[in-house]
C-alpha positions as CSV (number, residue, x, y, z in Angstrom):
1,X,-11.2,6.2,-12.2
2,X,-7.6,6.7,-11.8
3,X,-5.1,6.1,-14.8
4,X,-2.5,4.9,-12.4
5,X,-2.3,2.7,-9.7
6,X,0.2,3.1,-6.8
7,X,1.6,0.6,-4.2
8,X,3.3,1.8,-1.1
9,X,6.4,-0.5,0.0
10,X,7.7,0.3,3.4
11,X,4.8,2.3,4.0
12,X,5.3,3.4,7.6
13,X,2.2,5.5,8.6
14,X,1.0,5.9,5.1
15,X,2.3,9.3,3.9
16,X,3.1,8.3,0.3
17,X,-0.4,6.7,0.0
18,X,-2.0,9.9,1.1
19,X,0.1,11.8,-1.3
20,X,-1.1,9.5,-4.1
21,X,-4.6,9.9,-3.1
22,X,-4.3,13.5,-3.2
23,X,-2.9,13.3,-6.6
24,X,-5.7,10.9,-7.7
25,X,-3.8,7.7,-8.1
26,X,-5.7,4.4,-7.1
27,X,-3.9,2.8,-4.5
28,X,-3.5,-1.0,-4.4
29,X,-1.5,-2.3,-1.8
30,X,1.0,-1.3,1.1
31,X,3.4,-3.3,3.0
32,X,5.7,-2.8,6.2
33,X,7.8,-5.0,8.7
34,X,6.8,-2.7,11.7
35,X,3.6,-3.9,13.4
36,X,3.1,-0.3,15.0
37,X,3.5,1.1,11.4
38,X,0.9,-1.2,9.9
39,X,-1.4,-0.5,12.9
40,X,-1.3,3.5,12.3
41,X,-1.3,2.6,8.4
42,X,-4.7,1.0,8.8
43,X,-6.1,3.6,11.0
44,X,-5.1,6.2,8.3
45,X,-6.3,4.3,5.2
46,X,-8.7,1.7,6.4
47,X,-10.1,0.9,2.8
48,X,-6.5,0.1,1.6
49,X,-5.0,-3.4,1.9
50,X,-1.9,-3.6,4.2
51,X,0.5,-6.6,4.4
52,X,2.5,-6.9,7.7
53,X,5.7,-9.0,6.1
54,X,8.3,-8.2,3.5
55,X,7.8,-7.6,-0.1
56,X,9.2,-10.0,-2.5
57,X,8.3,-10.3,-6.2
58,X,6.2,-13.4,-5.9
59,X,3.9,-11.6,-3.5
60,X,3.3,-8.7,-5.7
61,X,2.7,-11.3,-8.8
62,X,-0.1,-12.9,-6.7
63,X,-1.7,-9.7,-5.5
64,X,-1.2,-8.2,-9.2
65,X,-1.3,-10.9,-11.9
66,X,-2.3,-8.7,-14.6
67,X,0.9,-6.5,-14.5
């Protein structure tokens, strides 16, 4: 189990998430406005939660209530 959890804001195709995975971070969440980027991200990282809209602080509090 990883000691750290990463979130990928403005995730694009998921390069940051892939780097975090390789560095043994847990990934919790990603977001992007672009629909094609979201589809590509989901293809590259099917087990991660992807949200296709903006990322406001309220959304993060709902997803990560313990932080």
